[in-house]
N, C-alpha and C positions, 0 to 999 in steps of 0.2 A: 831329569832333574838336576843334574850337577850343572850344564850350562846355564840353566837359571838360577841355581844358586851362586856360581860364580859372577854370574852378571849382578846378581843383589848384593854381593861382597863390593862391588867397584863404588867409588865415589862418585855419584854425580850432583855433587855442590856446584854452586858458579864457579868458586875460586876453582875447585878441581877440573872442571869441563876446561876452563880457560887454560890452565897450567897444561892440559894435555894436549890441548889444539896446536896445529902446525904453526910455522911462522906465519904464513900468510894469512891465514884467519886469525891469528892472535893481534897481526898489524890492522885487520879488518874490524876485530872488536874493539882494539885501544882508540881507534879512529872515531866508531860510533859512540863511545861511551865520551869521548872526548866533544865530540860534536852536541852529544845531549845536554852535559853540562854546561857547555858554553849558550846552547839555546836557552835553558831556563835562566842564565845569570840574563841575557838580552830581555826575555820576557819579565822578569822581576824589575829589571831596572826599567822598562818601557810601563809597566803598570803603574809604577811610582811615579815617575815623570810625564805620564797622560793625566794622575790623579793632580799632579802638582801644577800641571797648565790648565785645568779644569778650575781649580780653585783660584790661580793667580787671574785668569779671565774672568770669573765671576766679581771676583772683588774690585778688579779694575773698572767693569762694567758699572757698579755702585758708585765709584768715585766719578766716573767721567758723567754719568747721568744725573749726579748728586746737584748739579746746579753750579758747582764752582767755575768759574771762569778757566777754558782751556789755557791761557796763559800763564795763571797760577798753578793751575794742575802740572802742566810742563814745568814750570820751574821748581815745582816742588821734587816734581821726580826726577829731574835732571834728563842730561842727554843721552846718558850711557845707564837706563834703567837694569834691575836684574828680570824684570818678568817680560814674557815672549810679548803679549799683550801693549805691556810698556813700551818695549820697545819699537813695535809697529807704530803705535801713536807717537812717540818721542821723531821716529823718522820723518812722517809727515810735518810735525811742527816744525823741526829742523828746516826743510825745506820750504815751509811756510813762510817764517822769518826770513829767511835768505832769498825769496822770490819779491819781497817789497823793496822798493828805491827807499831813497832818503825821504822823501815827500810824503812815503807813506801808501803810495800806489804800487799797484800789483804788476810786475814785470810780464810780458806779454807770455802767454805760456805755463804762467806759473801753475795753474792748475792742472794741467797736465803733468808737471815735473812733481808734483806733490802726489798724484797716484802712481805715479811710476817708482817713486821714493819708496812708498810702503808696500808696492807690489813685490819690489826686490826685497825689503824687510821681511813680507810674508812667507817668500819663496827660502830665504835664508831660516826662518824660524821652520819651516816644513821640511828642509835637508835636514835638519836638526832632530826633528821628532820623528821622521821614519829611519833615521839611521839605524841599521843593524837589523831590521826587518826583512831586509833581502836574504840575509844570512838565515833566517828562519825558512823562508821559501824555498832557499836552496837545499835545507836540510830535510825540509818536509818532502820535496822533489826526488832527493838523490839517496836518501838513507835507505829506503825499502829495498833497492837495487844495490845498492852496497852490501847490506845485509845478505841480499840472495847471492850475489859472487861468493860470500864468505860461505854461504852453505853448499854452494855449488863444490867449491875447491874442496868444503871439508868430506864431502861425501867421496868426492873423487879420491881424497886420501886415504878414506875409509876403504874404498873397493880395492884401492891399490894393496894395503894391509892384509885385506881378506886374499887377493891372488899371491901374497909372497908366504903367507901363514898356511896357504891351502885350508884354510878352517871358516867354516860359515855358521859356525853357532853363536848364538845370543850375545854371551860374554864377550866374541870378537867385534860382534858387527855394532851392538847398542853404542857404546861410548864413542864411536867416531860419528853416528849419526845424531846422537845428542850434541856431541861438539859443534858440530856443523848446523843445526836448528838453532843452537842458542845465538848464532850471528845473526838469522832472521829475526827472532826475537829483538833483540839489539837495536836494529835497523827498525822495527816496527817503534818500539819505546824512545828513539829518537824522533821519528817522522810523527806519530800521531799528535804529539804536543804542538811540533812546530806548526802542522798546518792548523790545528784548531787557533791558537794563539796568534798565529799570523793573520788570520784573518778578521778576529776580534780588534786586534791592536791596530791593524789597517782601518779599520771601520771606526773605530773609536779616535784614530790620529786624523780622517779625512773629517769627521764631524768636527773637530777642533780646529781644523785649516779653514772649514765652512764658516765657522764664528768669527774668526779673523778677518775674512773677507767681506763678510757680511759688515762686521765694524767697519771695515778700511772704506765702504762704500757710503754707510751714514755718516762719518767722518769728513768723507769728502763732499757730501751733500750739505752738511753745517758750513761748512768753510765757502761753499759756492754762493748760500744764503746769506752767508755774512757779506761776500763781495756784493750781492747783489740789494744789500741793504735791508736784507728781510731777518737777519737774525738780529 
């Protein structure tokens, strides 16, 4: 009963387990805790930015299809609007105006340049939208293995302590094993939300980009109709 009582007397709180861990395991734990907090910061920021992007896209769609002349809409928004959809529209309108000669005729290849200008704007917005998601993917893929490394190292240290003390009682074995397993738990704590939200946020971002691409195609079609005298 004495070994069990001795083990029960030990402090197994998270702070105590961290304090008793070896330097290597402490570094692993700190790395995983920082990765977890950083990952949650990215998750929250991306949830907010994606929600804002969807609201802005819906607001711009209503304005774009309201019947207001495109030139008036562009003049109202300006060349450097704040919204992503508005910036894509502005890129196309800027190139549209630049592609006309003084007599009003379109310079040859103007439609292709407008399409390229909008595609470049979409790629720029896409890079901004996906920024930070690669970190979530990295955390999701590596955190469990980093935690496992901490666990293996902690167990190794625990067995070394057992060998030096020549004591295999529960009071000697339990703290080292608990400290080692804490590293694995922290690895999973960092990895699981990272994987879940990486998949969700990537899918949401791809849908937003897909809507931008559909808008660019529709806008290009409207300009082509206008050139052909159909709009």
